NUTOR-534648 format. One line per 3 residues: for each residue y, z, x of N, C-alpha, C. Coordinates in steps of 0.2 Angstrom, whole numbers, always signed. Layout:
BEGIN
Y Z X Y Z X Y Z X | ... .
This chain:
BEGIN
-1 +203 +86 -5 +197 +85 -12 +199 +84 | -15 +196 +78 -22 +198 +77 -27 +195 +82 | -32 +199 +84 -37 +197 +89 -41 +191 +86 .
-41 +186 +90 -45 +180 +89 -52 +181 +89 | -56 +177 +85 -63 +178 +84 -66 +176 +91 | -71 +180 +93 -74 +179 +99 -77 +172 +101 .
-79 +169 +95 -82 +163 +96 -78 +157 +96 | -71 +158 +96 -66 +152 +97 -67 +148 +103 | -67 +142 +103 -68 +138 +109 -62 +138 +113 .
-63 +138 +120 -57 +138 +125 -54 +132 +125 | -47 +132 +126 -43 +126 +126 -44 +123 +133 | -45 +116 +132 -46 +112 +138 -41 +106 +139 .
-38 +105 +145 -34 +99 +146 -38 +93 +146 | -34 +87 +146 -38 +81 +144 -43 +79 +150 | -41 +81 +156 -45 +79 +162 -52 +83 +161 .
-51 +89 +159 -57 +93 +158 -62 +91 +152 | -58 +88 +147 -62 +85 +142 -66 +79 +144 | -63 +75 +148 -66 +69 +151 -72 +72 +155 .
-71 +77 +159 -77 +79 +163 -83 +82 +158 | -81 +85 +153 -86 +87 +148 -90 +82 +145 | -87 +76 +143 -90 +70 +141 -95 +68 +146 .
-93 +67 +152 -97 +65 +158 -103 +70 +159 | -102 +76 +159 -107 +81 +160 -112 +80 +154 | -111 +78 +149 -115 +77 +143 -119 +70 +143 .
-117 +66 +148 -121 +60 +149 -118 +54 +146 | -111 +54 +145 -108 +48 +143 -105 +44 +149 | -106 +38 +149 -104 +34 +154 -97 +32 +153 .
-93 +33 +158 -86 +31 +158 -84 +26 +164 | -83 +20 +162 -81 +15 +167 -74 +16 +170 | -70 +19 +166 -63 +21 +169 -61 +27 +166 .
-62 +33 +170 -60 +39 +167 -53 +40 +165 | -48 +37 +169 -41 +37 +167 -40 +34 +161 | -43 +29 +159 -42 +25 +153 -45 +30 +147 .
-51 +33 +148 -54 +38 +143 -49 +44 +142 | -46 +46 +148 -41 +52 +147 -35 +50 +143 | -33 +43 +144 -27 +41 +140 -28 +40 +133 .
-34 +38 +131 -36 +37 +124 -37 +44 +121 | -39 +49 +124 -40 +55 +122 -33 +58 +120 | -28 +57 +124 -21 +59 +123 -18 +55 +117 .
-20 +49 +115 -18 +45 +110 -21 +47 +103 | -27 +48 +104 -31 +49 +97 -34 +56 +96 | -35 +59 +101 -38 +66 +101 -46 +67 +101 .
-48 +72 +105 -55 +72 +106 -59 +73 +100 | -57 +77 +95 -61 +78 +90 -60 +73 +84 | -55 +69 +84 -55 +63 +80 -61 +58 +83 .
-61 +57 +89 -66 +53 +92 -73 +55 +91 | -74 +62 +91 -80 +65 +91 -84 +63 +85 | -81 +61 +80 -85 +59 +74 -88 +52 +75 .
-85 +48 +80 -88 +42 +82 -94 +42 +87 | -94 +47 +91 -99 +48 +96 -105 +53 +93 | -103 +56 +88 -108 +61 +85 -115 +58 +84 .
-115 +51 +81 -122 +48 +80 -125 +46 +86 | -122 +46 +92 -125 +45 +98 -128 +51 +102 | -127 +57 +99 -130 +63 +102 -138 +63 +102 .
-141 +66 +106 -148 +66 +106 -150 +71 +100 | -156 +70 +97 -158 +74 +91 -165 +75 +91 | -168 +79 +87 -175 +80 +86 -176 +82 +78 .
-181 +79 +75 -183 +80 +68 -187 +87 +68 | -184 +91 +64 -189 +97 +63 -192 +97 +56 | -189 +94 +52 -192 +92 +45 -190 +85 +43 .
-193 +82 +38 -192 +75 +36 -185 +74 +36 | -181 +78 +33 -174 +77 +31 -169 +82 +35 | -172 +85 +40 -168 +90 +44 -169 +89 +51 .
-163 +88 +55 -163 +87 +62 -159 +92 +66 | -160 +92 +72 -156 +96 +77 -152 +92 +81 | -146 +92 +82 -142 +88 +87 -141 +92 +93 .
-141 +89 +99 -140 +92 +105 -134 +90 +108 | -131 +94 +112 -124 +92 +116 -126 +88 +122 | -129 +82 +121 -131 +78 +126 -131 +71 +123 .
-129 +66 +126 -129 +59 +123 -135 +55 +125 | -137 +51 +120 -142 +47 +121 -141 +42 +127 | -146 +40 +131 -146 +36 +137 -142 +29 +135 .
-137 +28 +139 -133 +21 +138 -127 +22 +134 | -125 +28 +132 -119 +29 +128 -113 +28 +132 | -108 +24 +131 -103 +23 +135 -96 +24 +131 .
-91 +26 +134 -85 +28 +131 -82 +21 +128 | -83 +16 +131 -80 +10 +129 -83 +8 +122 | -89 +9 +121 -93 +7 +115 -90 +12 +109 .
-89 +18 +111 -87 +23 +106 -80 +21 +104 | -76 +19 +108 -69 +16 +107 -69 +10 +102 | -74 +6 +104 -75 -1 +100 -77 +1 +93 .
-81 +6 +92 -83 +9 +86 -77 +11 +82 | -72 +15 +85 -66 +17 +82 -62 +12 +80 | -61 +6 +84 -57 +1 +82 -60 -3 +76 .
-67 -4 +76 -70 -7 +71 -69 -3 +64 | -70 +3 +64 -68 +7 +58 -61 +7 +56 | -57 +6 +60 -50 +5 +59 -49 -1 +55 .
-52 -6 +57 -51 -13 +54 -54 -13 +47 | -60 -9 +46 -63 -8 +39 -58 -4 +35 | -55 +1 +37 -50 +5 +33 -45 +0 +31 .
-42 -4 +35 -36 -8 +33 -39 -13 +28 | -45 -16 +28 -47 -20 +23 -48 -17 +16 | -51 -10 +17 -52 -7 +11 -45 -5 +7 .
-40 -3 +11 -34 -1 +8 -30 -8 +5 | -31 -13 +8 -29 -20 +5 -32 -21 -1 | -38 -20 -2 -42 -21 -9 -40 -16 -14 .
-40 -9 -12 -39 -4 -16 -31 -4 -19 | -27 -6 -15 -20 -7 -17 -20 -11 -24 | -23 -17 -23 -23 -22 -29 -27 -19 -35 .
-32 -15 -34 -36 -12 -39 -32 -7 -42 | -29 -3 -38 -25 +3 -41 -20 +1 -46 | -16 -4 -44 -11 -7 -48 -14 -10 -54 .
-19 -14 -53 -22 -17 -59 -25 -12 -64 | -28 -7 -62 -31 -2 -67 -26 +2 -70 | -20 +4 -66 -15 +7 -69 -11 +3 -74 .
-11 -3 -73 -7 -8 -78 -12 -8 -84 | -18 -9 -84 -23 -9 -90 -22 -3 -94 | -23 +3 -90 -23 +9 -94 -16 +10 -98 .
-11 +9 -94 -4 +10 -97 -3 +5 -103 | -6 -1 -103 -5 -6 -108 -9 -4 -114 | -15 -2 -113 -20 -1 -118 -18 +5 -122 .
-16 +11 -118 -13 +17 -122 -7 +15 -125 | -2 +11 -122 +4 +10 -124 +4 +6 -131 | -2 +2 -132 -3 -1 -138 -3 +4 -144 .
-7 +10 -142 -7 +15 -147 -1 +18 -149 | +3 +20 -144 +10 +23 -144 +13 +23 -138 | +20 +22 -137 +23 +22 -131 +22 +28 -127 .
+21 +34 -130 +20 +40 -127 +13 +43 -129 | +8 +38 -129 +1 +40 -131 -2 +46 -126 | +1 +46 -120 -2 +51 -115 +0 +58 -117 .
+5 +59 -122 +6 +66 -124 +2 +68 -130 | -1 +64 -134 -4 +65 -140 -12 +67 -138 | -13 +74 -140 -20 +76 -138 -25 +73 -142 .
-24 +69 -148 -29 +66 -151 -32 +60 -147 | -28 +58 -142 -31 +52 -138 -35 +55 -132 | -36 +61 -132 -40 +64 -127 -46 +68 -129 .
-51 +69 -125 -57 +73 -127 -56 +80 -128 | -59 +83 -133 -58 +90 -134 -59 +95 -128 | -64 +93 -124 -65 +97 -118 -59 +97 -114 .
-55 +92 -113 -50 +92 -108 -44 +95 -111 | -43 +96 -118 -37 +99 -121 -39 +106 -123 | -45 +109 -122 -46 +116 -124 -46 +120 -117 .
-44 +126 -118 -43 +131 -113 -49 +135 -112 | -52 +135 -106 -59 +138 -105 -57 +146 -104 | -63 +149 -105 -62 +157 -104 -60 +158 -97 .
-55 +163 -97 -52 +165 -90 -47 +160 -88 | -46 +154 -91 -41 +150 -88 -35 +150 -92 | -29 +149 -89 -23 +149 -92 -20 +143 -96 .
-23 +137 -92 -21 +131 -95 -27 +126 -95 | -26 +121 -100 -32 +116 -100 -30 +111 -95 | -35 +106 -94 -35 +101 -89 -29 +96 -92 .
-28 +96 -98 -23 +91 -101 -16 +94 -99 | -15 +101 -99 -9 +104 -98 -8 +104 -90 | -13 +105 -86 -12 +104 -79 -10 +97 -77 .
-13 +92 -80 -11 +85 -78 -4 +84 -80 | -2 +86 -86 +5 +85 -88 +10 +89 -83 | +8 +94 -81 +13 +98 -76 +14 +94 -70 .
+8 +91 -67 +8 +87 -61 +12 +80 -63 | +11 +78 -68 +14 +71 -70 +21 +72 -71 | +24 +78 -74 +31 +79 -74 +34 +79 -67 .
+31 +83 -63 +33 +83 -56 +34 +77 -52 | +29 +72 -54 +29 +65 -51 +35 +62 -53 | +36 +62 -60 +42 +59 -63 +49 +62 -60 .
+49 +68 -59 +55 +71 -56 +56 +69 -49 | +51 +68 -45 +51 +66 -38 +52 +59 -37 | +51 +55 -42 +51 +48 -41 +58 +45 -40 .
+58 +40 -36 +65 +36 -35 +64 +29 -37 | +60 +28 -42 +59 +21 -45 +65 +20 -49 | +69 +15 -49 +75 +14 -53 +73 +14 -61 .
+68 +12 -63 +66 +12 -70 +65 +19 -72 | +62 +23 -68 +61 +30 -70 +68 +34 -70 | +71 +33 -65 +78 +36 -64 +82 +35 -70 .
+82 +28 -72 +87 +26 -77 +85 +30 -84 | +79 +31 -85 +77 +34 -91 +79 +42 -91 | +78 +45 -85 +79 +52 -84 +87 +53 -85 .
+90 +49 -81 +98 +50 -81 +101 +49 -87 | +98 +44 -92 +101 +43 -98 +97 +47 -104 | +93 +52 -101 +89 +56 -106 +85 +52 -111 .
+82 +47 -109 +78 +43 -114 +71 +45 -113 | +67 +45 -118 +60 +46 -118 +57 +41 -113 | +52 +42 -109 +49 +38 -104 +42 +35 -107 .
+42 +29 -109 +35 +26 -111 +30 +26 -105 | +24 +26 -107 +19 +26 -102 +19 +20 -97 | +21 +14 -100 +21 +8 -95 +26 +9 -90 .
+31 +13 -91 +36 +15 -86 +34 +21 -82 | +31 +26 -85 +29 +32 -82 +24 +31 -77 | +19 +26 -78 +14 +25 -74 +16 +23 -66 .
+22 +20 -66 +25 +19 -59 +25 +24 -54 | +25 +30 -57 +25 +36 -53 +18 +39 -51 | +13 +36 -54 +6 +39 -53 +4 +37 -47 .
-1 +41 -44 -5 +40 -38 -12 +39 -41 | -17 +37 -37 -24 +35 -39 -27 +42 -42 | -25 +47 -39 -28 +54 -42 -26 +55 -49 .
-19 +53 -51 -16 +54 -57 -20 +49 -62 | -21 +43 -60 -24 +38 -64 -32 +40 -66 | -35 +42 -60 -42 +44 -61 -43 +50 -66 .
-39 +55 -65 -39 +61 -69 -37 +60 -76 | -32 +55 -78 -31 +53 -84 -36 +50 -88 | -40 +45 -84 -45 +42 -87 -51 +47 -89 .
-52 +51 -85 -58 +56 -86 -57 +60 -92 | -50 +61 -94 -49 +66 -100 -48 +62 -106 | -48 +55 -106 -47 +52 -112 -53 +52 -117 .
-52 +51 -123 -58 +51 -128 -63 +46 -126 | -69 +46 -129 -74 +41 -127 -72 +34 -130 | -68 +34 -135 -66 +28 -138 -61 +24 -134 .
-56 +28 -131 -51 +26 -127 -54 +23 -120 | -59 +27 -118 -62 +25 -112 -65 +19 -112 | -69 +18 -118 -73 +12 -119 -68 +6 -120 .
-62 +7 -123 -57 +2 -124 -55 -1 -117 | -54 +3 -112 -52 +1 -106 -58 -2 -102 | -64 +0 -103 -70 -3 -100 -71 -10 -102 .
-70 -11 -109 -71 -17 -112 -66 -23 -108 | -61 -21 -106 -56 -25 -103 -59 -27 -96 | -63 -23 -93 -66 -24 -86 -73 -27 -86 .
-76 -27 -92 -83 -30 -93 -88 -24 -90 | -87 -18 -92 -91 -13 -90 -94 -10 -96 | -101 -9 -96 -104 -7 -102 -104 +1 -104 .
-103 +5 -98 -104 +12 -99 -97 +15 -97 | -94 +19 -101 -88 +22 -98 -88 +27 -93 | -94 +30 -92 -95 +35 -86 -95 +31 -80 .
-97 +24 -80 -97 +20 -74 -90 +20 -71 | -85 +18 -75 -78 +18 -72 -76 +25 -70 | -78 +30 -73 -76 +37 -71 -78 +38 -64 .
-85 +36 -63 -88 +37 -56 -84 +32 -51 | -82 +26 -53 -79 +22 -48 -72 +25 -46 | -68 +27 -51 -62 +30 -50 -62 +35 -45 .
-67 +40 -46 -68 +45 -41 -69 +43 -34 | -74 +38 -34 -76 +36 -27 -70 +32 -24 | -67 +28 -28 -61 +24 -25 -55 +28 -23 .
-54 +33 -27 -49 +38 -25 -51 +42 -18 | -57 +44 -18 -60 +47 -12 -59 +43 -6 | -61 +36 -6 -61 +32 +0 -54 +30 +1 .
-49 +30 -4 -42 +28 -2 -39 +34 +2 | -41 +40 +0 -38 +46 +3 -41 +46 +11 | -47 +44 +11 -50 +44 +18 -46 +39 +22 .
-45 +33 +19 -41 +28 +23 -34 +30 +25 | -31 +33 +20 -24 +35 +21 -23 +40 +26 | -28 +44 +27 -28 +50 +32 -32 +48 +38 .
-33 +41 +39 -36 +39 +45 -43 +42 +47 | -47 +44 +42 -53 +47 +43 -58 +41 +44 | -64 +43 +47 -69 +38 +48 -72 +36 +41 .
-74 +30 +40 -76 +28 +33 -83 +24 +34 | -84 +20 +39 -89 +15 +39 -97 +18 +38 | -98 +24 +41 -105 +26 +41 -105 +33 +37 .
-100 +35 +33 -101 +41 +29 -103 +40 +22 | -106 +45 +19 -108 +45 +12 -102 +45 +8 | -103 +41 +2 -98 +41 -3 -97 +48 -6 .
-91 +49 -10 -90 +55 -13 -95 +56 -18 | -97 +51 -22 -103 +52 -27 -107 +45 -26 | -113 +46 -28 -118 +40 -28 -115 +35 -33 .
-114 +29 -31 -111 +24 -35 -115 +22 -41 | -112 +22 -47 -116 +20 -53 -114 +13 -55 | -119 +9 -58 -117 +2 -59 -119 +1 -66 .
-115 -4 -69 -116 -6 -76 -122 -11 -76 | -124 -13 -82 -130 -18 -82 -127 -25 -84 | -126 -28 -79 -123 -35 -80 -126 -40 -75 .
-125 -46 -75 -128 -51 -71 -127 -50 -63 | -120 -48 -62 -118 -47 -55 -122 -41 -52 | -122 -35 -55 -125 -30 -52 -133 -30 -53 .
-135 -33 -58 -143 -34 -58 -145 -38 -53 | -141 -44 -51 -143 -48 -45 -143 -44 -38 | -138 -40 -37 -137 -36 -31 -142 -30 -31 .
-144 -27 -36 -149 -22 -37 -148 -17 -32 | -143 -13 -32 -142 -8 -27 -147 -2 -27 | -149 +0 -22 -154 +5 -22 -150 +12 -21 .
-153 +17 -20 -150 +24 -20 -146 +24 -13 | -150 +22 -8 -146 +22 -1 -140 +18 +0 | -141 +12 -3 -135 +8 -3 -129 +10 -7 .
-131 +13 -13 -126 +16 -18 -122 +22 -15 | -125 +25 -10 -122 +31 -7 -118 +29 -1 | -118 +23 +1 -114 +21 +7 -109 +16 +6 .
-106 +13 +12 -100 +9 +11 -102 +3 +8 | -108 +0 +9 -110 -6 +5 -109 -6 -2 | -111 +0 -5 -111 +1 -12 -103 +0 -15 .
-99 +3 -11 -92 +3 -12 -89 -4 -12 | -91 -8 -7 -89 -15 -6 -91 -19 -12 | -98 -18 -15 -100 -21 -20 -95 -20 -26 .
-94 -14 -27 -89 -12 -33 -82 -15 -32 | -80 -14 -26 -73 -17 -25 -73 -25 -26 | -78 -28 -24 -78 -35 -25 -78 -37 -32 .
-82 -33 -36 -83 -35 -43 -76 -34 -46 | -72 -29 -45 -65 -28 -48 -60 -33 -45 | -61 -35 -38 -56 -40 -35 -57 -47 -38 .
-63 -48 -40 -65 -55 -43 -62 -56 -49 | -61 -50 -53 -57 -51 -59 -50 -51 -59 | -47 -48 -53 -40 -48 -52 -38 -55 -49 .
-41 -57 -44 -40 -64 -41 -46 -67 -39 | -48 -72 -43 -55 -75 -42 -54 -79 -35 | -49 -81 -33 -48 -85 -27 -48 -81 -20 .
-48 -74 -21 -48 -69 -16 -53 -71 -11 | -51 -70 -4 -56 -71 +1 -58 -65 +5 | -56 -59 +1 -57 -53 +4 -65 -51 +6 .
-69 -54 +2 -77 -53 +3 -79 -56 +10 | -75 -62 +11 -77 -66 +17 -75 -62 +23 | -69 -59 +23 -66 -55 +29 -71 -49 +30 .
-73 -46 +24 -77 -40 +25 -84 -42 +28 | -87 -47 +25 -93 -49 +27 -93 -50 +35 | -88 -54 +37 -88 -56 +44 -87 -50 +48 .
-82 -45 +46 -81 -39 +50 -87 -35 +50 | -91 -34 +45 -97 -30 +45 -102 -33 +50 | -103 -40 +49 -108 -43 +53 -106 -43 +61 .
-100 -42 +62 -98 -42 +69 -97 -35 +72 | -101 -30 +69 -100 -23 +71 -102 -23 +79 | -98 -18 +82 -100 -17 +89 -107 -14 +90 .
-109 -16 +96 -116 -13 +98 -115 -6 +101 | -116 -1 +96 -115 +6 +98 -121 +10 +96 | -123 +14 +100 -129 +19 +99 -127 +23 +93 .
-132 +23 +88 -131 +27 +82 -127 +23 +76 | -124 +18 +78 -121 +14 +72 -125 +8 +71 | -128 +8 +65 -133 +3 +63 -130 +0 +56 .
-133 -6 +54 -131 -8 +48 -134 -4 +42 | -139 -1 +43 -142 +4 +38 -138 +10 +37 | -134 +12 +42 -130 +18 +42 -124 +16 +37 .
-123 +10 +36 -117 +8 +32 -120 +6 +25 | -127 +6 +24 -130 +5 +18 -132 -3 +17 | -131 -6 +23 -133 -14 +23 -140 -15 +25 .
-143 -21 +23 -149 -22 +26 -149 -23 +34 | -155 -22 +37 -155 -22 +44 -153 -28 +47 | -153 -34 +43 -151 -40 +46 -143 -41 +45 .
-140 -37 +42 -132 -37 +41 -130 -39 +34 | -125 -41 +33 -122 -42 +27 -126 -47 +23 | -128 -46 +17 -133 -50 +13 -129 -56 +10 .
-127 -61 +14 -123 -66 +12 -126 -71 +6 | -132 -71 +5 -135 -75 +0 -134 -72 -7 | -132 -65 -7 -130 -62 -14 -123 -63 -15 .
-119 -66 -10 -112 -67 -11 -111 -74 -8 | -112 -79 -12 -112 -86 -10 -105 -88 -7 | -100 -85 -9 -94 -87 -6 -93 -85 +2 .
-98 -80 +4 -98 -78 +11 -102 -82 +16 | -106 -87 +13 -110 -91 +17 -106 -96 +21 | -108 -95 +28 -104 -99 +33 -107 -106 +33 .
-102 -111 +32 -104 -118 +32 -103 -121 +39 | -107 -127 +40 -106 -130 +46 -99 -135 +46 | -96 -136 +51 -90 -140 +51 -92 -147 +48 .
-87 -150 +45 -88 -157 +42 -89 -162 +48 | -95 -165 +48 -98 -169 +54 -93 -175 +54 | -91 -179 +49 -87 -185 +50 -80 -183 +53 .
-77 -177 +51 -71 -175 +54 -72 -174 +61 | -78 -170 +63 -79 -168 +70 -80 -175 +74 | -84 -180 +71 -85 -186 +75 -78 -190 +76 .
-74 -190 +71 -68 -193 +72 -63 -190 +77 | -63 -183 +78 -60 -180 +83 -62 -182 +90 | -69 -182 +91 -72 -184 +97 -70 -191 +99 .
-70 -195 +94 -69 -202 +96 -61 -203 +98 | -57 -199 +94 -50 -200 +96 -49 -197 +103 | -52 -192 +105 -51 -189 +111 -54 -194 +117 .
-59 -197 +115 -62 -202 +120 -57 -208 +121 | -54 -210 +116 -50 -216 +116 -44 -214 +120 | -41 -208 +119 -35 -206 +123 -37 -205 +131 .
-43 -203 +132 -46 -202 +139 -46 -209 +142 | -48 -214 +139 -49 -221 +141 -42 -224 +143 | -37 -222 +138 -30 -225 +139 -27 -222 +146 .
-28 -215 +147 -26 -212 +153 -29 -215 +159 | -36 -216 +159 -39 -219 +165 -37 -226 +166 | -36 -230 +161 -34 -237 +162 -26 -237 +165 .
-22 -233 +163 -15 -232 +165 -15 -231 +172 | -19 -226 +174 -20 -223 +181 -23 -229 +186 | -28 -232 +183 -31 -237 +187 -26 -243 +188 .
-22 -245 +183 -18 -251 +184 -12 -249 +189 | -10 -242 +189 -4 -241 +193 -6 -236 +199 | -12 -236 +201 -14 -232 +206 -10 -233 +213 .
-7 -239 +214 -3 -241 +219 +4 -241 +218 | +5 -239 +211 +13 -240 +209 +16 -233 +209 | +21 -232 +212 +24 -226 +212 +28 -224 +206 .
+29 -229 +201 +32 -228 +195 +28 -227 +189 | +23 -222 +190 +19 -221 +185 +23 -217 +179 | +22 -219 +173 +26 -216 +167 +23 -209 +166 .
+27 -204 +170 +24 -197 +170 +26 -194 +163 | +31 -196 +159 +32 -193 +153 +27 -195 +148 | +25 -202 +148 +19 -204 +144 +13 -200 +145 .
+11 -199 +152 +6 -195 +154 +6 -188 +151 | +12 -185 +152 +12 -178 +149 +11 -177 +142 | +14 -182 +138 +13 -182 +131 +5 -183 +129 .
+2 -187 +133 -5 -189 +131 -9 -183 +133 | -8 -180 +139 -12 -173 +140 -11 -168 +135 | -4 -167 +133 -3 -162 +128 -7 -164 +121 .
-7 -170 +120 -11 -172 +114 -18 -171 +114 | -21 -172 +120 -28 -170 +122 -29 -163 +121 | -25 -159 +124 -25 -151 +123 -26 -149 +116 .
-21 -152 +112 -21 -150 +105 -28 -152 +101 | -30 -158 +103 -37 -160 +100 -42 -155 +103 | -42 -153 +109 -47 -148 +111 -47 -142 +107 .
-41 -139 +106 -40 -133 +102 -43 -134 +95 | -42 -140 +92 -45 -141 +85 -52 -141 +86 | -55 -144 +91 -62 -144 +91 -65 -137 +92 .
-61 -133 +96 -64 -126 +97 -64 -122 +91 | -59 -124 +86 -59 -120 +80 -64 -122 +76 | -67 -128 +76 -73 -130 +72 -79 -127 +75 .
């Protein structure tokens, strides 16, 4: 057995890991619960969530030193709330990216299929750079993509693909695309000729083909982070978001810091989702989720690319919270008061009567409880 590096960290059991957190200044309300969470999630997975809460010192404008000591007031409960918050964001992102992936895959396959059912085999549809073999390389990007593509087809269990393979029929692109993943789609688009890229962008209302390439890379990256349960809410994007020049993006006017964080991705995702399903309420859910972020040392709106006041709802009118309908609210109160009076009258009349209609009383109380729940929702 090879000798391990001298700097390798020693193995620690869960109780010792909890002691380690305590010794560094983290407040643990329930050490047994903390130990249980470490067994379920893992010390180093959670460490990404408490890392922003460590003490630090600036040594240069953009360079800091982190210490192995937590800032005052850091609690394990707040760190775990951060973890759950990030999980909710991942689920919302995956929900949106699923629709976008299928939508873009369908558009690409349809537009190229119009050229030829197997347009993805014709090098004329791709850039010269992607089809040429660079010095010291054995294969071009085009060749490597097709090798991966062929493997995806062979591994696929989609009935439509298996039917073509079993019957030795050529597979058209609109069938083959069912085997693609987001990375396959992103790479294919990046290799297309400029004319074919612009043809796809025109379908999406994007003025520059490089913008969609940038989006696909970022969406693929965030999808992979979500799929592997990695932290997403306060990390930098794979690449700084590029934006087209149109009314939506001109109004939002993303700066460099916003374009490099989660908020920039949310802006892009909503642009695409709005084209797929104009009635989608995804942006409402995301806005509410971001505004309700937990109070955690080191987790700020700014760290997610948002303004310090939270989600900028004025830029997204659909997310503006409205007050409940006053007439409806008043009607519910009046109805509740009337039923209250009915109960009081009944009890007053029969306070000396042993034959009180208990069934009627029960139904009335249940009705009042139902009204109370409606009022609470408002």
